[in-house]
C-alpha positions in Angstrom: 139.5 109.3 96.5 138.5 107.2 94.0 138.6 107.0 90.5 136.0 105.2 88.0 136.5 105.3 84.6 133.3 103.9 81.5 133.6 103.5 78.1 130.4 103.6 76.5 128.7 101.4 74.3 125.7 102.7 73.2 124.2 105.7 73.3 122.5 107.1 76.7 121.7 109.9 78.8 124.8 110.6 81.7 123.0 109.7 84.3 121.8 106.3 83.1 125.2 105.3 82.4 126.4 106.3 86.2 123.4 103.8 87.2 123.8 101.1 85.5 127.4 101.5 86.8 126.8 101.2 90.5 126.7 104.6 91.4 122.9 105.4 92.6 120.9 108.3 91.0 120.7 110.5 94.2 124.8 109.8 94.3 125.1 110.5 90.5 123.3 114.0 91.2 125.7 114.7 93.9 128.5 113.8 91.8 127.4 116.3 89.0 127.0 119.1 91.4 130.4 118.8 92.7 132.0 118.7 89.3 133.7 115.1 89.9 132.9 114.0 86.4 134.9 113.9 83.6 132.9 113.0 79.4 135.8 113.2 77.8 138.3 115.0 80.2 136.0 118.1 80.9 133.7 118.5 83.7 129.9 118.2 83.3 127.4 119.4 85.1 124.2 118.1 83.5 122.6 115.1 82.1 124.1 114.9 78.7 123.1 112.2 75.9 126.6 110.2 75.4 127.2 108.5 72.1 129.3 105.6 71.3 132.6 105.9 72.5 132.4 108.4 75.2 134.6 108.7 77.6 133.2 109.4 81.4 135.5 109.5 84.6 134.1 109.4 88.0 135.7 110.7 91.1 133.8 109.4 94.4 134.9 108.7 97.9 134.5 104.9 98.7 130.8 105.0 100.4 129.7 101.9 102.0 127.1 101.3 100.3 123.0 100.9 101.1 122.3 99.1 97.6 123.2 98.2 94.1 121.8 99.6 91.1 120.6 96.4 89.1 118.6 98.4 86.4 117.2 101.7 85.9 115.0 103.7 82.9 113.1 107.3 83.0 110.3 105.1 84.6 111.6 102.1 87.2 114.7 101.9 89.1 115.5 97.7 90.0 118.3 98.0 93.0 119.4 94.9 95.4 119.1 96.2 98.9 121.3 95.2 101.7 120.8 94.4 104.9 120.1 97.6 107.6 118.5 99.3 105.6 114.8 99.8 105.7 112.6 100.0 102.3 111.8 103.9 103.6 116.0 104.5 103.5 115.8 103.0 100.5 113.0 105.5 98.9 114.7 108.8 100.7 118.1 108.1 99.1 117.0 107.3 95.2 114.0 110.0 95.2 111.9 107.9 94.5 108.8 106.1 95.3 107.8 102.7 97.2 106.0 100.7 95.5 106.6 97.0 97.8 108.9 96.5 100.7 111.4 94.5 101.8 112.2 93.5 105.8 115.0 95.7 107.3 116.8 92.9 107.9 115.9 91.5 104.5 118.5 92.1 101.1 117.3 91.3 97.7 115.5 92.7 94.9 113.2 95.6 94.8 111.4 97.8 92.6 110.7 101.3 92.4 108.2 103.9 90.5 109.9 107.1 89.4 107.0 109.2 88.6 103.5 108.8 89.0 102.5 107.0 86.2 104.8 104.1 87.1 103.8 104.0 90.5 100.2 103.6 89.9 101.0 101.1 87.6 103.0 100.0 89.4 101.0 99.4 92.7 98.3 97.8 90.6 99.5 95.1 88.5 101.0 94.2 92.6 97.7 94.1 93.4 96.6 91.9 90.5 98.9 89.6 90.6 101.6 90.6 87.9 104.5 90.8 89.4 105.9 87.7 90.9 108.9 87.7 93.8 110.4 84.5 94.5 112.6 84.5 97.6 115.9 81.9 98.4 116.3 81.4 102.2 118.6 78.6 103.9 116.7 77.7 107.4 117.4 75.1 110.6 117.4 71.5 109.7 116.7 68.9 107.1 113.4 70.2 105.3 111.6 68.4 102.2 108.6 70.6 100.6 107.2 71.2 98.0 103.4 72.7 98.9 101.4 75.7 99.3 101.2 76.4 103.0 98.3 78.1 104.4 98.1 79.6 107.6 96.9 82.4 109.6 99.0 85.5 111.2 97.7 87.9 113.3 100.4 91.2 113.7 101.4 93.2 116.7 102.5 96.9 115.8 103.4 97.1 118.8 105.6 95.0 118.7 106.6 94.6 116.0 106.4 90.9 116.0 103.8 88.3 114.5 102.0 85.0 115.5 101.4 82.3 113.0 98.0 79.6 113.4 97.2 77.2 111.2 93.6 77.9 112.4 91.6 81.3 111.5 91.5 83.3 115.0 90.2 87.0 116.0 92.3 89.9 114.1 94.1 87.3 111.6 94.7 87.6 108.3 94.7 84.4 105.3 98.1 83.9 104.4 100.0 81.8 101.8 103.5 81.5 101.0 104.9 78.5 98.5 107.7 76.5 99.5 110.1 74.6 97.3 113.1 72.7 98.2 116.6 73.0 96.2 118.8 71.2 98.5 117.6 69.4 101.6 121.0 68.4 104.6 121.3 67.2 108.2 121.8 70.8 108.9 120.3 73.1 106.9 117.5 73.4 103.5 117.9 75.8 101.1 114.1 76.7 100.0 112.7 78.5 96.6 109.6 80.7 98.5 106.8 82.6 96.8 104.2 84.8 98.8 101.1 84.9 97.5 99.5 87.1 100.0 102.6 89.5 101.4 102.0 90.4 105.2 104.6 92.1 107.6 107.3 89.3 107.9 105.4 86.4 106.0 108.1 84.6 105.1 110.4 84.3 108.6 107.3 83.5 111.1 105.7 81.0 108.4 108.9 79.4 107.9 109.7 79.4 112.1 106.1 77.8 112.8 106.7 74.9 110.3 109.5 74.5 112.3 112.5 75.5 110.0 113.3 78.9 111.3 115.7 81.0 108.8 119.3 80.9 110.1 120.2 84.1 111.1 116.4 85.4 112.0 117.0 86.9 116.2 113.4 87.5 115.7 111.9 84.3 114.4 114.5 81.2 115.0 114.8 79.0 118.4 117.5 80.8 120.8 120.0 78.1 120.8 119.6 77.5 116.6 120.2 81.2 116.3 123.5 80.9 118.6 124.4 78.6 116.5 124.9 79.3 113.3 126.4 82.3 114.3 125.3 84.5 111.2 124.8 88.2 111.9 121.9 88.7 109.4 119.1 86.7 108.2 119.6 84.4 105.1 116.9 85.9 103.2 117.2 87.1 99.5 114.3 88.3 97.4 116.5 86.9 93.9 113.7 87.2 91.3 111.4 89.9 90.1 109.3 89.2 87.1 107.1 90.9 85.6 103.7 90.6 83.8 102.2 92.8 81.2 102.1 95.6 83.6 101.7 98.9 81.1 105.7 100.0 81.3 107.8 98.9 78.0 111.1 98.2 80.0 109.9 95.5 82.2 106.7 93.8 80.5 107.4 90.6 80.6 111.1 90.7 81.8 112.4 88.9 84.4 115.5 90.3 86.8 116.9 87.8 89.5 120.1 88.6 91.8 121.5 85.0 93.8 123.0 86.1 96.7 126.6 85.3 97.0 125.9 82.7 100.4 124.0 80.3 97.9 127.1 78.3 97.1 128.3 78.2 100.4 125.5 76.6 102.0 127.1 73.1 103.7 124.2 70.5 103.4 
């Protein structure tokens, strides 16, 4: 059993304090039900309003973290998803609504809606390109670019695989991927990527089509490259979410960013 003490520095609801200290919404509720939360030394069983100076003590079992809560309000939840968990699992675990997705093996920031009104606003914002999503990735080889690439994607749902073409073909969807090189080296390059269209496996497949697959990508990288770098997870991370006039006050015109640890260790 582990113990964590939290000194309240701003008047907030208990669940918000717990969320801002690494406990998911569903886990926080479970801890309350199990009487594992103390407020100033006394058992707390509801979402009490806390005051500055209150002491919250939490007793919990160590669990494998599927995601880390980065921000939470009554309307939205922003988390950092780990690899090997699907967006649908995040939705179920948080009891919030999906408004966009990350591939199972892609890590990084996701925003979810905590009520139907916020869901409608966020879905509209994504559709109208009022939410900017940026990714960091490490790719195979020397790749120097600052360009918007256009191609055409065909999805094979049965094989969970997509193919990229330079010209339009039957059944294809037009995609646009903006690539900016941050560091370029002989063995690998670090890229900042923005997807304008946002289709299944777009970044992974498009970069592989350009000859620079993401390191650790067992699906789209060449077998010899995958084996050479020996990475268990693909080096693709959704590191930035920027909201522009989405109609939700607490996130409007704000940018949330988180950087993966492997960025510091990129050998170029």
